[in-house]
C-alpha positions in Angstrom: 203.9 182.1 51.6 201.9 179.0 52.2 203.0 176.3 54.6 201.6 172.8 54.3 202.1 169.4 55.7 204.1 167.5 53.3 205.2 164.1 54.4 203.8 161.4 56.8 206.1 159.1 58.7 205.7 155.4 57.9 205.0 153.1 60.8 205.1 149.3 61.1 204.9 147.5 57.7 204.8 150.8 55.9 201.4 151.9 57.3 200.6 155.4 58.4 201.9 156.2 61.9 201.6 159.9 62.4 202.2 163.3 60.7 205.8 164.0 60.1 206.9 167.4 61.6 208.7 168.4 58.4 207.2 171.4 56.7 208.3 173.1 53.5 207.7 176.7 52.5 205.5 176.8 49.4 205.8 180.0 47.3 202.8 180.6 45.1 201.6 183.8 43.3 198.1 184.1 42.1 196.9 185.6 38.9 193.4 186.3 37.6 194.1 184.7 34.3 195.8 181.3 33.8 198.2 180.8 31.0 197.5 178.1 28.4 199.5 175.0 29.4 201.4 174.9 26.1 204.8 174.4 27.6 206.1 172.5 30.7 206.8 175.9 32.3 203.2 176.9 32.0 201.1 174.3 33.8 197.7 175.2 35.2 196.9 174.2 38.7 194.4 171.6 39.9 191.6 172.2 42.4 192.2 171.9 46.1 192.0 168.4 47.5 191.5 167.1 50.9 194.4 166.0 53.1 195.7 162.5 52.9 193.4 160.1 54.6 194.6 158.1 57.6 195.1 154.8 55.8 197.6 156.2 53.4 201.3 155.7 54.0 203.0 157.9 51.4 203.3 161.7 51.5 200.5 163.9 50.1 201.4 167.2 48.5 198.5 169.4 48.6 197.8 171.5 45.6 197.0 175.2 45.7 193.4 176.4 45.7 191.4 176.6 42.5 191.8 180.3 42.3 195.6 180.0 42.2 197.6 179.0 39.2 201.1 178.1 38.2 202.3 180.5 35.6 205.6 180.8 33.8 205.7 184.5 34.6 205.2 184.0 38.3 207.0 180.7 38.8 210.3 181.5 37.0 212.9 184.2 37.3 212.9 186.9 34.7 213.9 186.0 31.2 217.6 186.7 30.8 218.8 186.0 34.3 222.5 185.2 33.7 223.7 181.7 34.5 226.2 181.3 37.3 229.8 182.0 36.5 231.2 178.5 35.8 234.5 179.5 34.3 236.6 178.5 37.3 235.0 175.2 38.2 235.6 171.7 36.9 233.5 170.0 34.3 231.9 167.8 36.9 231.0 170.8 39.0 229.5 172.4 35.9 227.4 169.3 35.4 226.0 169.3 39.0 225.5 173.0 38.9 223.5 172.7 35.8 221.4 169.8 37.1 220.6 171.8 40.3 219.8 174.9 38.4 217.4 173.2 36.0 215.3 171.5 38.6 211.6 172.3 38.8 210.4 173.1 42.3 207.3 174.3 44.0 208.8 177.8 44.2 209.7 178.1 40.6 210.2 176.2 37.3 213.5 176.0 35.6 214.0 179.1 33.5 212.3 178.9 30.1 210.3 181.0 27.7 207.4 182.9 29.1 205.2 182.4 26.0 205.4 180.6 22.7 204.5 181.6 19.2 203.7 178.3 17.5 204.1 179.8 14.1 207.8 180.2 14.9 208.4 176.6 16.0 211.8 175.5 14.7 211.6 173.4 11.5 211.8 169.7 12.6 213.3 168.7 9.3 216.9 169.5 8.5 217.8 169.6 4.8 221.1 170.3 3.1 220.4 172.6 0.3 221.9 171.9 -3.0 222.0 168.1 -2.6 219.9 165.6 -4.4 218.3 162.8 -2.5 218.9 159.0 -2.7 215.4 157.5 -2.1 215.3 154.5 0.2 212.8 151.6 -0.1 209.6 151.8 1.9 208.3 149.0 4.1 204.8 149.8 5.3 203.1 147.2 7.4 200.9 145.9 4.6 204.1 144.9 2.7 205.4 142.8 5.6 205.8 139.0 4.8 203.3 136.7 6.3 205.9 135.0 8.5 207.3 138.2 10.0 208.6 138.0 13.5 206.2 138.0 16.5 207.0 140.6 19.1 208.2 138.2 21.9 210.5 136.5 19.4 212.5 139.7 19.0 214.2 139.2 22.4 215.3 135.6 21.8 218.2 136.2 19.4 219.0 136.9 15.8 216.4 135.4 13.5 216.1 135.7 9.7 219.5 137.5 9.4 219.6 139.8 6.4 222.9 140.5 4.6 224.1 144.1 4.1 222.1 145.6 1.2 220.3 148.8 0.5 217.1 146.9 1.2 218.2 146.0 4.7 219.4 149.5 5.4 216.2 150.9 4.1 214.2 148.8 6.5 216.5 149.6 9.4 215.9 153.3 9.0 212.2 152.8 8.2 211.7 151.0 11.5 213.8 153.3 13.7 214.0 156.9 12.4 211.3 157.4 9.8 207.8 158.9 10.1 205.1 156.7 11.5 202.1 158.9 10.6 200.7 162.3 10.0 198.0 163.8 12.2 195.5 166.4 11.2 193.1 168.5 13.3 191.3 171.3 11.4 194.0 173.2 9.7 196.8 171.9 11.9 199.0 169.2 10.5 202.0 167.5 12.2 204.1 164.4 11.7 204.9 161.6 14.2 208.0 159.5 14.1 209.0 156.0 15.1 211.2 157.4 17.9 209.3 159.7 20.3 210.6 163.2 21.1 210.0 165.8 23.8 207.2 168.0 22.6 207.5 166.3 19.2 210.4 168.7 18.5 213.0 166.2 17.4 216.4 167.7 18.2 218.2 164.6 16.9 219.6 164.4 13.4 220.7 161.0 12.0 223.7 160.2 9.7 224.7 157.0 7.9 228.3 156.0 7.4 229.1 153.1 5.1 231.4 151.7 2.5 230.5 151.2 -1.1 226.8 150.2 -1.4 225.0 149.3 -4.6 222.1 151.7 -5.2 223.4 154.3 -2.8 227.0 155.4 -3.5 230.1 154.0 -5.2 232.6 155.1 -2.5 232.6 155.0 1.3 230.4 157.9 2.3 228.6 159.9 5.0 224.9 160.6 4.3 222.3 162.6 6.2 219.0 160.9 6.7 215.8 162.8 5.7 212.8 161.3 7.6 210.2 163.3 5.8 211.2 161.8 2.4 212.8 158.6 3.8 216.0 159.3 1.8 219.7 160.0 2.1 221.6 163.1 1.2 225.3 162.2 0.4 227.3 164.9 2.3 230.8 163.6 1.8 233.1 160.8 1.1 235.5 158.9 3.3 239.0 158.0 2.1 239.0 154.2 1.4 242.0 153.4 3.6 240.4 155.3 6.5 237.2 153.4 6.0 239.1 150.1 6.1 240.8 151.2 9.3 237.4 152.2 10.8 236.1 148.7 10.3 239.2 147.0 11.9 238.2 144.4 14.6 234.5 144.8 13.6 232.4 142.5 11.4 233.1 143.0 7.7 229.5 144.0 7.0 229.4 146.8 9.6 227.9 150.2 9.0 227.6 153.1 11.4 224.8 155.4 12.4 225.8 158.8 13.8 223.6 160.9 16.0 223.8 164.7 16.5 221.7 167.1 18.5 220.3 170.6 17.7 219.7 171.9 21.3 217.8 174.9 20.0 214.9 172.8 18.9 214.2 171.8 22.5 215.3 175.0 24.1 212.8 176.9 22.0 210.1 175.4 24.2 211.8 174.1 27.3 214.5 176.7 28.0 217.4 175.7 30.2 216.1 172.2 30.9 216.3 171.3 27.2 219.7 169.7 27.4 218.2 166.9 29.5 215.4 166.3 27.0 217.8 166.3 24.0 219.7 163.4 25.7 216.4 161.5 26.5 215.7 161.7 22.8 219.2 160.2 22.0 218.3 157.2 24.3 214.9 156.7 22.6 216.5 156.6 19.2 219.3 154.3 20.3 216.7 151.8 21.5 214.7 152.3 18.3 217.8 151.4 16.3 218.4 148.3 18.5 214.9 147.0 18.1 214.6 147.8 14.4 217.8 145.8 14.0 216.3 142.7 15.5 213.6 142.7 12.8 216.4 142.1 10.2 218.6 140.0 12.4 221.1 142.7 13.1 222.9 143.8 16.3 223.7 147.4 17.3 226.4 148.5 19.7 227.3 152.0 20.8 231.0 152.4 20.0 231.7 154.8 22.9 235.4 155.1 22.3 234.7 157.8 19.8 235.0 161.3 21.3 232.9 164.3 20.4 235.6 166.2 18.5 236.4 163.3 16.2 232.7 162.6 15.7 232.1 166.3 14.7 234.7 165.9 12.0 233.5 162.4 10.9 229.9 163.7 10.4 230.9 167.1 9.0 229.5 169.2 11.8 232.8 170.6 13.0 233.9 174.3 13.1 230.9 175.5 15.0 230.7 179.2 15.6 230.2 180.5 19.1 228.0 183.4 20.3 230.1 186.1 21.9 229.8 186.3 25.7 227.7 189.2 26.7 225.5 189.1 23.7 221.7 189.8 24.2 219.7 186.7 25.0 217.2 187.3 22.2 218.3 187.8 18.6 219.0 186.1 15.3 221.6 183.5 16.2 222.1 180.9 13.5 224.9 179.5 15.7 222.2 177.9 17.8 221.1 175.8 14.9 224.4 174.1 14.6 224.6 170.4 15.3 226.6 168.7 18.1 227.8 165.2 17.3 226.8 162.9 20.1 227.5 159.3 19.5 228.2 156.5 16.9 226.4 153.1 16.7 227.9 150.1 14.9 225.2 148.0 13.1 225.9 144.6 11.6 224.2 141.2 10.9 224.1 139.1 14.0 225.2 135.5 14.5 223.3 133.2 12.1 222.8 129.4 11.9 223.7 127.8 8.6 222.3 124.4 7.6 224.8 122.4 5.6 222.4 119.4 5.2 224.3 117.0 7.3 225.0 119.5 10.1 224.2 123.0 11.3 226.7 125.6 12.4 226.6 129.1 13.8 228.7 131.6 11.9 230.1 134.2 14.2 229.8 136.9 11.6 228.3 139.3 14.1 230.6 138.6 17.0 233.1 141.1 18.4 235.6 139.8 21.0 237.6 142.7 22.3 238.4 144.7 19.2 239.8 148.1 19.9 237.4 150.8 18.5 238.4 153.2 17.2 241.8 151.9 16.3 244.9 154.0 17.3 245.4 154.9 13.6 241.8 156.2 13.3 242.0 158.1 16.6 245.2 159.8 15.4 244.1 160.7 11.9 240.4 160.9 11.5 240.2 164.5 12.7 242.7 165.9 10.3 241.6 163.8 7.3 237.8 164.4 7.7 238.1 168.1 8.5 239.7 168.5 5.0 236.9 166.5 3.3 234.8 168.1 0.6 231.5 168.5 2.4 228.5 169.2 0.2 225.3 171.1 0.9 224.3 173.9 3.2 222.1 173.4 6.2 218.7 175.0 5.9 217.5 177.6 8.4 215.3 176.4 11.2 214.1 179.6 12.8 214.1 183.3 12.1 214.8 184.4 15.7 216.2 182.7 18.7 216.7 182.8 22.5 220.1 182.0 23.7 220.3 179.9 26.9 224.1 180.2 27.7 224.0 177.5 30.4 223.2 174.9 27.7 226.4 175.8 25.8 228.3 175.5 29.1 226.9 172.1 30.1 227.3 170.8 26.5 231.0 171.8 26.5 231.5 170.3 30.0 230.0 166.9 29.0 232.1 166.4 25.8 234.0 163.1 25.8 237.5 162.7 24.5 238.4 159.9 22.1 239.7 156.9 24.0 240.1 153.6 22.0 238.5 150.9 24.1 237.7 147.2 23.7 234.3 146.3 22.2 232.5 143.1 22.8 229.2 141.6 21.7 227.2 139.9 24.5 225.2 136.7 24.4 221.5 137.2 24.1 220.0 136.2 27.5 217.5 133.4 27.9 213.9 134.6 27.9 211.6 133.4 30.6 208.1 134.4 31.7 204.6 134.3 30.2 205.4 135.4 26.6 202.0 133.9 25.5 200.1 136.7 27.3 201.1 139.4 24.8 198.7 140.5 22.1 199.2 138.7 18.8 201.2 141.6 17.3 204.3 141.4 15.2 207.5 143.3 16.2 207.0 145.7 13.3 203.3 146.3 14.3 204.4 147.3 17.8 207.3 149.5 16.5 205.4 151.4 13.8 202.1 151.8 15.8 203.7 153.1 18.9 202.2 156.4 20.0 202.5 158.7 23.0 199.2 158.8 24.9 197.6 162.3 25.3 195.0 161.1 27.8 194.5 157.8 29.7 191.5 155.8 30.8 191.2 156.2 34.6 189.3 152.9 34.9 191.6 150.5 32.9 193.3 147.8 35.1 196.4 146.1 33.9 196.8 142.4 34.7 199.4 141.3 37.2 201.0 138.9 34.7 201.4 141.8 32.2 202.9 144.0 34.8 205.5 141.4 35.9 206.3 140.7 32.3 207.0 144.4 31.6 209.2 144.6 34.7 211.1 141.5 33.5 211.7 143.1 30.1 213.0 146.3 31.9 215.9 144.2 33.4 219.2 144.9 31.6 220.5 141.3 31.9 217.3 139.5 31.0 214.7 137.9 33.2 216.6 134.7 33.9 219.9 136.2 35.1 221.0 135.5 38.6 222.2 139.1 39.0 221.4 142.3 37.2 223.7 144.9 35.8 225.2 143.9 32.5 223.3 145.4 29.6 222.7 142.2 27.5 218.9 142.2 26.8 217.4 144.1 23.9 217.5 147.0 23.6 219.8 147.7 26.5 222.6 145.7 24.8 223.2 148.8 22.6 224.8 150.4 25.7 228.4 149.4 26.7 228.2 150.2 30.4 226.4 148.4 33.2 223.0 149.7 34.2 223.1 152.9 36.3 219.3 153.7 36.3 216.7 152.1 38.6 212.9 152.4 38.7 210.6 153.8 41.4 207.1 152.7 40.4 203.8 154.2 41.6 201.4 151.4 41.1 197.8 152.7 40.6 195.7 150.0 38.9 197.3 146.5 38.6 195.0 143.6 39.3 196.1 141.7 42.4 198.7 144.2 43.5 198.3 146.6 46.3 198.5 150.3 45.3 201.7 151.9 46.4 205.3 152.6 45.8 207.5 149.8 44.4 211.1 149.7 43.3 212.9 147.7 40.6 216.6 147.2 41.2 218.3 147.1 37.8 221.9 146.6 39.0 222.4 144.1 41.8 225.6 145.8 43.0 223.6 148.9 43.9 220.9 147.3 46.0 222.7 147.5 49.4 223.4 151.2 48.8 219.8 151.9 47.7 218.5 150.3 50.9 220.8 152.6 52.9 219.9 155.9 51.2 216.1 155.4 50.7 213.8 155.9 53.6 214.6 153.5 56.4 210.9 152.8 57.1 210.3 151.3 53.7 209.4 147.6 53.9 211.2 146.1 50.8 208.5 143.5 50.6 208.5 141.0 47.8 205.0 141.3 46.3 202.7 138.3 45.8 203.4 136.0 42.9 206.4 138.0 41.9 208.9 135.8 40.0 211.9 134.9 42.1 214.4 136.3 39.7 212.6 139.7 39.5 214.2 142.2 42.0 211.0 144.0 42.5 210.0 145.3 46.0 207.0 147.0 47.5 208.3 149.9 49.6 205.0 151.2 50.9 201.2 150.8 50.4 199.3 153.9 49.5 197.0 155.3 46.9 199.5 157.3 44.8 197.4 158.6 42.0 197.1 162.2 43.3 200.7 162.1 44.5 202.0 161.1 41.1 199.9 163.8 39.4 201.2 166.5 41.8 204.8 165.4 41.4 204.5 165.5 37.6 203.8 169.3 37.5 200.1 168.5 38.2 199.7 166.6 34.9 196.7 164.2 35.4 198.1 161.6 33.0 200.7 160.6 35.6 197.9 159.5 38.0 195.4 158.3 35.5 197.3 155.3 34.1 198.0 151.9 35.5 201.5 152.8 36.8 204.0 155.6 36.7 207.8 155.0 36.6 210.4 157.4 38.1 213.8 156.7 36.7 216.5 157.1 39.4 220.1 157.5 38.1 223.2 156.9 40.1 225.0 160.2 39.8 228.2 159.0 41.4 229.1 157.4 38.1 229.8 160.9 36.9 232.4 161.4 39.6 233.9 158.0 38.9 234.1 158.1 35.1 233.8 161.7 34.0 231.4 164.5 33.3 230.5 162.8 29.9 228.4 160.3 31.9 225.8 162.9 32.6 224.2 162.8 29.1 224.7 159.0 29.1 222.5 158.6 32.2 219.8 160.3 30.3 220.5 158.1 27.3 219.9 155.1 29.5 216.7 156.6 30.7 215.6 157.1 27.1 216.4 153.5 26.2 214.4 152.3 29.2 211.6 154.6 28.2 211.5 153.2 24.7 211.3 149.7 26.0 208.4 150.6 28.2 206.6 152.2 25.3 207.0 149.0 23.2 206.0 146.7 26.0 202.9 148.8 26.8 201.8 148.6 23.2 202.5 144.9 23.0 199.9 144.5 25.8 197.4 146.7 24.0 197.9 149.8 26.2 200.1 152.9 25.8 202.6 155.2 27.5 203.9 158.7 27.6 207.1 160.2 28.8 207.0 163.0 31.3 209.9 165.4 31.5 208.1 168.1 33.6 208.2 167.0 37.2 209.3 168.4 40.6 212.7 167.0 41.1 213.4 167.3 44.8 209.9 166.4 45.9 210.4 163.1 44.1 213.6 162.7 46.1 211.8 163.6 49.3 209.1 160.9 48.7 211.9 158.3 48.3 213.9 159.7 51.3 216.9 160.7 49.2 218.9 163.3 51.1 222.1 163.3 49.1 222.9 163.8 45.4 224.1 160.2 44.9 220.8 159.2 43.2 218.6 161.6 41.3 215.4 161.5 39.4 216.0 161.9 35.7 212.8 160.9 33.8 209.2 159.9 34.5 206.9 157.8 32.3 203.3 156.8 32.7 201.8 153.5 31.3 198.1 153.0 30.8 195.2 152.7 28.3 195.2 155.7 25.9 191.9 157.6 25.3 191.7 158.4 21.6 190.9 162.0 20.6 188.4 161.6 17.8 189.0 165.1 16.7 192.4 164.1 15.4 192.6 162.3 12.1 195.4 159.9 11.2 197.1 159.9 7.8 199.8 157.6 6.4 203.4 158.7 6.8 204.2 158.6 3.1 203.7 160.5 0.9 203.5 163.6 3.0 200.1 165.4 2.7 200.1 169.0 1.4 197.1 170.8 2.9 196.6 174.5 2.3 197.7 176.9 5.0 198.5 174.2 7.5 199.4 175.6 10.9 201.7 174.2 13.5 199.8 172.4 16.3 200.2 173.0 20.0 201.5 169.8 21.5 200.4 168.7 25.0 202.2 170.4 28.0 203.9 167.2 29.0 206.9 165.4 27.5 
């Protein structure tokens, strides 16, 4: 048992005063051979580093010696340790129990697989066997019109509004859910998508729900989207009167996108922590849909009155089979490949200006003013009517053998939301301020389609202060010019119907003109007073130099945080090599106030924020990568969080990517067909 100095007290103005007396036990087992860091539970150690120098004001977490290593086998409990008995506790208690159980700590990682056979990675492409495909139109960048929208324009409102056609739907899916490239290294071949995913495992399946559409289907229908082919599979039809009722109080040209999760795809690699990552991915794709919509002048709103049971039936993924309690953890469990309906997004053309020659008017075709969704009729009948629908096709098998993490089934059941018809509103697009001219001259579609997750970052690249402030302004839910923050009105946050519940702790490493240190962006003004109370009382809350007056950004302490960020992120160097690293801090009390179903939604909000940061980084010529493997409570200790009211839910690093020249890029369509292609081993971080 090693004991190490962990935190230093902050003195006047956030400077180092003295060593804090707090010490934490640090359990570490050594092994002669280190495991390959192929999963977040198998992360190799870094070499020993000197203690924090006297001028630093933030805590330093010393790494183990070079001879020691973090190993899945030593850091985790034995595979098959049963989850706690949660049968007699409330859903909210189940949520908090799961969150505590799946934290990574210095003593152990959350329970996960002890090794991975990459040849048995779950198939990332679901197909419904027996169904023919309806091809969608392709919109590669070289086919974009010369007057396509510049990236900064995407945040100003609805421009070049497209009417509802197969062409518009094709582009919406091409820019949100399709493949963005293929990558090849030796015999290994793998695809990338517009929306990023933890470990490139893609647990999210996408469905399209629409009325009659020329070129797709002659009746209202439910289709499964196939990203590998960019095509629909028509799974079932919706009774016409039910479809009319589903559209009640919504724009006439509305269509819906439904999202489901296959938890097994993530659990194969990440074990019990996978439920978190599945919901991060939902957030990323929600933001991808919102931003893709702006390219065709469409709005997107999460219609959160729909409950999980009714969504299961609407999308044809109901009647799931359960694994019997007491079953072995390892086995052939096709039940784990079943889909869980998660949410439904309404997509429709936005408000557009019509020039009549003598005057111009704005048609409110994309305006919703308090419509109840779903209607009472839909809420009462959709379950019985769609459960009797004639669903076509049989889902393909994704894996030949499985590992059952029962705790994921329990938390998924606890976080299900009942159907509750609620009013739906569209929000005015907020006024954009700031230095939009400093972006690279990229179009919106260039940024969307060329987004990539960085594998390594340039340790010398410095981001300009103006770019940093602009990125922070775009991360505000209400827009950069709002007097107060909270309402989710700015793209892509407007897809969410609740006020912001996630804030940003920022480790600034290399931003020109800004002191290195820990900063904080308050994304909901109503939470600021509470945040000041629960964070460390010796934080300075200093407004940094040249910070816009409407940007609620504060410097909490000055320090070189590069090594600290690396150590907090399971010793992943990319967290300290970039320009800055963001820790997303969610307000967990919203779960107690609204219900257990807010737990996945907090992760959705993190994913939406993460997608925005990805796009902003690329619009400035740099890159980003999401980090799901981090030590939860040490992050809280750095911030001084002693209660469970606020918790760290996601990390993301922004910086200049270093290209790996061994990896070749190929176009997304058509899919290449190499001989004996092997599944690649993704990087150990999310």
